[in-house]
Residue, then its C-alpha position, 0 to 999 in steps of 0.5 A: m726707184k730701186d730701194v737698197r737701204h733696208f737690205l742688210c747683207c752679211g757677206i759674199l758666201c762662196l765662188v764656185s766653178a759652174l754656173p747652173v742655167i736657171s730661169q727666173d722662175d727657178l731663181v730661189a731654188g737655183c741660187d742655193w749652194r749646199e755644203g759639200q758642193p764644188h768651190k773655188m774659195h779657200w773655204p765657203q763662208l756659210p751663214d752664221l745662224t746663231p743670234e750673234g750672226l743674224d741681223v748685222d747692221v752694216n753700211p751699204q758697202l761692205a768687203d770680203d777678201f778671198r784666196c782663189t784656190q782654182s784657175g779660171p773664171i769665177t762664173d757664180i757668186h752666192l750672197w746671203g743676207g737679211f732684211q731689216r725687221d725682215q720686211v722683203p720687198d714685194q718685187p725681186g727687182a727692188v734689191v740691187f747688188e753691185l759686185t766690184f773686184f779689185s786687185d790685191i795690194p799685199a800686206t807689208a810689215d807696216a800695213w794690211s792688205r788692201p784693194g788695189q785697182r778696179l778690175 
């Protein structure tokens, strides 16, 4: 059984327009994104490496909205996260992410913007 309870996700990092072809052996190196590389978001959300930004306790669901600044498909999504007490699972398959995109219900004078229909 896959156990995701110990994963503390810090949020979506960056949406970019080019997906490099990587093998399973190159997965760790292939998932790196460096400042200055292309992206389709309004700004890349880099990890907060200050004491206030690490080991953030969140529930299993979290959300982030973004303004896409280029047309075309989103081909690459990078996540940064951490593990409770830095205990990394032995098998990479033990960590599972489900990413879901929703349409936007824009903010009004009386309400914040919020997710609409699942896309």
